[in-house]
C-alpha positions as CSV (number, residue, x, y, z in Angstrom):
1,X,115.7,90.3,193.8
2,X,113.9,93.2,192.1
3,X,114.8,96.6,193.6
4,X,111.2,97.8,193.8
5,X,112.2,101.0,195.6
6,X,113.9,102.2,192.4
7,X,111.5,100.7,189.9
8,X,110.6,104.0,188.4
9,X,114.1,105.5,188.4
10,X,115.5,106.5,185.0
11,X,119.1,107.2,186.0
12,X,121.5,106.8,183.1
13,X,118.8,107.0,180.5
14,X,118.6,109.6,177.8
15,X,115.0,110.8,177.0
16,X,113.9,113.0,174.1
17,X,110.6,114.7,174.5
18,X,109.2,116.3,171.3
19,X,106.7,119.1,172.1
20,X,108.4,119.9,175.4
21,X,107.8,123.6,175.1
22,X,104.4,123.5,176.7
23,X,101.5,121.5,178.1
24,X,101.9,117.7,178.4
25,X,105.3,117.7,176.7
26,X,106.7,120.2,179.2
27,X,105.4,118.3,182.2
28,X,106.6,115.0,180.7
29,X,110.1,116.4,180.3
30,X,110.2,117.7,183.8
31,X,108.9,114.4,185.3
32,X,111.4,112.3,183.4
33,X,114.3,114.5,184.6
34,X,113.0,114.4,188.1
35,X,113.3,110.6,188.0
36,X,116.9,110.7,186.9
37,X,116.8,110.9,183.1
38,X,119.0,113.2,181.0
39,X,116.3,114.9,179.0
40,X,116.4,116.6,175.6
41,X,113.5,119.1,175.5
42,X,112.7,119.4,171.8
43,X,110.3,121.9,170.3
44,X,109.7,123.9,167.2
45,X,109.9,127.0,169.4
46,X,113.3,127.0,170.9
47,X,112.4,129.8,173.4
48,X,109.6,127.6,174.8
49,X,112.0,124.7,175.1
50,X,114.5,126.9,176.9
51,X,111.7,128.0,179.3
52,X,111.0,124.3,180.1
53,X,114.7,123.6,180.7
54,X,114.8,126.5,183.2
55,X,112.3,124.8,185.4
56,X,114.2,121.6,186.0
57,X,117.6,119.9,186.2
58,X,119.6,117.9,183.6
59,X,117.5,119.2,180.6
60,X,118.8,120.5,177.3
61,X,116.8,122.5,174.8
62,X,116.8,121.4,171.2
63,X,115.0,123.1,168.3
64,X,113.1,120.6,166.0
65,X,110.4,121.1,163.5
66,X,108.8,117.6,163.1
67,X,107.2,118.7,159.8
68,X,110.7,118.7,158.3
69,X,111.6,115.0,157.7
70,X,115.2,115.8,157.1
71,X,115.4,117.6,160.4
72,X,113.9,114.7,162.2
73,X,116.4,112.3,160.7
74,X,119.2,114.7,161.5
75,X,118.0,115.0,165.1
76,X,118.3,111.3,165.7
77,X,121.9,111.5,164.5
78,X,122.7,114.6,166.5
79,X,121.3,113.4,169.8
80,X,123.2,110.1,169.9
81,X,121.9,107.2,172.0
82,X,118.3,107.7,173.0
83,X,116.6,105.4,175.4
84,X,113.2,107.0,175.6
85,X,111.2,108.9,172.9
86,X,108.0,110.8,173.8
87,X,106.1,112.9,171.2
88,X,103.1,115.0,172.0
89,X,102.8,117.5,169.1
90,X,99.4,117.7,167.6
91,X,96.9,120.0,166.0
92,X,93.2,120.0,165.4
93,X,90.7,121.8,163.1
94,X,87.3,121.6,164.6
95,X,84.9,121.5,161.6
96,X,82.3,119.2,160.3
97,X,83.4,117.0,157.4
98,X,81.4,118.9,154.8
99,X,83.1,122.1,155.8
100,X,86.7,120.8,155.9
101,X,89.1,121.8,153.2
102,X,91.7,119.6,151.6
103,X,94.5,121.9,153.0
104,X,93.1,121.6,156.5
105,X,93.0,117.8,156.2
106,X,96.6,117.7,155.0
107,X,97.8,120.0,157.8
108,X,96.2,117.8,160.5
109,X,97.5,114.6,159.0
110,X,101.0,116.0,158.5
111,X,101.6,116.8,162.1
112,X,99.5,114.2,163.9
113,X,100.4,111.2,161.8
114,X,103.1,111.7,159.2
115,X,105.4,113.4,161.8
116,X,104.8,110.5,164.2
117,X,105.8,108.1,161.4
118,X,109.0,109.9,160.7
119,X,109.9,110.1,164.4
120,X,109.3,106.4,165.0
121,X,111.5,105.5,162.0
122,X,114.3,107.9,162.8
123,X,114.6,107.0,166.5
124,X,113.2,103.4,166.4
125,X,115.9,102.1,164.1
126,X,118.9,103.0,166.3
127,X,117.0,101.8,169.4
128,X,116.5,98.4,167.7
129,X,120.2,98.3,166.8
130,X,121.1,98.9,170.4
131,X,118.5,96.4,171.6
132,X,116.6,98.6,173.9
133,X,114.3,101.6,174.1
134,X,110.8,102.9,174.9
135,X,108.7,104.9,172.5
136,X,105.4,106.6,173.4
137,X,103.1,108.7,171.4
138,X,100.1,110.6,172.5
139,X,96.8,109.4,171.0
140,X,93.5,110.6,172.5
141,X,90.1,109.4,173.6
142,X,89.1,110.5,170.1
143,X,90.7,107.4,168.8
144,X,87.7,105.5,170.1
145,X,84.9,107.9,170.8
146,X,84.1,110.9,168.7
147,X,81.8,113.9,168.4
148,X,80.8,116.2,165.5
149,X,83.7,118.3,164.3
150,X,86.5,115.9,165.3
151,X,86.7,113.8,162.1
152,X,90.2,114.2,160.9
153,X,91.7,114.6,164.4
154,X,90.0,111.4,165.5
155,X,91.1,109.6,162.4
156,X,94.8,110.6,162.9
157,X,94.6,109.6,166.6
158,X,93.1,106.2,165.7
159,X,95.7,105.8,163.0
160,X,98.5,106.6,165.4
161,X,97.4,103.8,167.8
162,X,97.7,101.3,165.0
163,X,101.0,102.8,163.8
164,X,102.4,102.4,167.3
165,X,101.0,98.9,167.8
166,X,102.6,97.8,164.5
167,X,105.9,99.4,165.6
168,X,105.6,97.4,168.8
169,X,105.2,94.2,166.9
170,X,108.1,95.0,164.6
171,X,110.5,96.4,167.1
172,X,109.7,94.1,170.0
173,X,112.0,91.3,169.0
174,X,114.8,93.9,169.2
175,X,114.0,95.0,172.8
176,X,112.1,98.2,171.9
177,X,108.7,98.8,173.5
178,X,106.2,101.1,171.9
179,X,103.0,102.3,173.5
180,X,100.3,105.0,173.2
181,X,98.9,107.3,175.9
182,X,95.3,108.4,175.4
183,X,94.3,111.5,177.4
184,X,90.9,112.8,177.9
185,X,90.3,116.5,178.0
186,X,93.4,118.3,179.3
187,X,93.9,122.0,179.9
188,X,96.5,122.7,177.2
189,X,96.9,125.3,174.4
190,X,95.2,122.9,172.1
191,X,92.0,123.0,174.1
192,X,92.0,126.7,174.7
193,X,89.0,127.2,172.4
194,X,86.8,124.9,174.4
195,X,88.0,126.1,177.8
196,X,87.0,129.7,176.8
197,X,83.4,128.6,176.4
198,X,82.0,127.9,180.0
199,X,79.1,125.7,178.8
200,X,81.4,123.6,176.7
201,X,84.0,123.4,179.4
202,X,81.4,122.2,182.0
203,X,79.9,119.7,179.6
204,X,83.3,118.1,179.0
205,X,84.1,118.1,182.7
206,X,80.8,116.3,183.5
207,X,81.5,113.6,180.9
208,X,84.3,111.9,182.9
209,X,83.8,109.8,186.0
210,X,85.9,112.3,188.0
211,X,83.8,115.3,186.8
212,X,86.7,117.5,185.8
213,X,89.4,118.2,183.3
214,X,92.9,117.0,183.7
215,X,96.0,119.3,184.1
216,X,99.1,118.5,182.0
217,X,101.0,117.2,185.1
218,X,98.5,114.4,185.6
219,X,99.7,112.8,182.3
220,X,103.4,112.8,183.5
221,X,103.0,109.7,185.6
222,X,102.0,107.6,182.7
223,X,105.1,108.8,180.8
224,X,107.4,107.9,183.6
225,X,105.8,104.5,184.0
226,X,106.2,103.6,180.3
227,X,109.7,104.9,180.3
228,X,110.8,102.9,183.3
229,X,111.5,99.3,184.1
230,X,108.1,99.3,185.9
231,X,106.6,98.7,182.4
232,X,109.2,96.3,181.2
233,X,106.6,93.8,179.8
234,X,104.2,96.5,178.5
235,X,104.2,97.1,174.7
236,X,101.6,97.6,172.0
237,X,99.2,99.0,174.7
238,X,97.0,102.1,174.9
239,X,97.1,103.6,178.4
240,X,94.0,105.7,178.9
241,X,94.4,108.7,181.2
242,X,91.0,110.1,180.8
243,X,89.3,110.3,184.1
244,X,87.0,107.4,183.2
245,X,85.7,109.2,180.1
246,X,85.7,106.1,177.9
247,X,84.3,103.9,180.7
248,X,81.2,106.1,181.3
249,X,78.2,106.1,179.0
250,X,75.8,108.7,180.2
251,X,74.5,109.5,183.7
252,X,71.4,108.8,185.6
253,X,70.3,110.4,188.9
254,X,67.3,108.5,190.3
255,X,64.3,110.6,191.4
256,X,63.8,111.1,195.1
């Protein structure tokens, strides 16, 4: 008989959260630890990772620059058996295509897509060998719906979905599940530019069915779910946590 009371527990599991120094990554690390996982809080900024660790129990800081392929490979060796991998690191350059530079294109692709590719390979291989594991990467609503100025970011997030889906197909026979989480607008350092503009902030808030932005902690439940046995038959999926953004197409208030 299934023990439903403990369906979301992660006792005995080792989770690595990349980007755990702030925002969604920080809340994800804290939520996983709260559900019993031993968590490695990895971030390029070790001080930020240490600040995350200070907020919970059974977390360990780890410095990792995911733009360094050799460092990513070494981290998978250093950290031993990993049951759960979460990666949240991303960047965006908000410019129209005709104003974009090649250097900016390469910078966004390097972090949002190439680093994800390296992480999946480094950690997915050992998971497949052990016959278990859950990998989740953060895509975005921009993988399916765009606006001017989001071209390269949107392309990387759509590419990440297909990369994760393919990893799900390839690693599934070895017991490894791979999924994407697609947030809407979330109050993180990445969206600080928008949040600072009241008109822009309000326009984004009104686009979702719930009429507001998300806070980082509201993404943590999706991470716990995909890490746990509650999602044991979920792989190759995109879990939208967007307040209904991708479900709503415009608004209409009938006249009195």
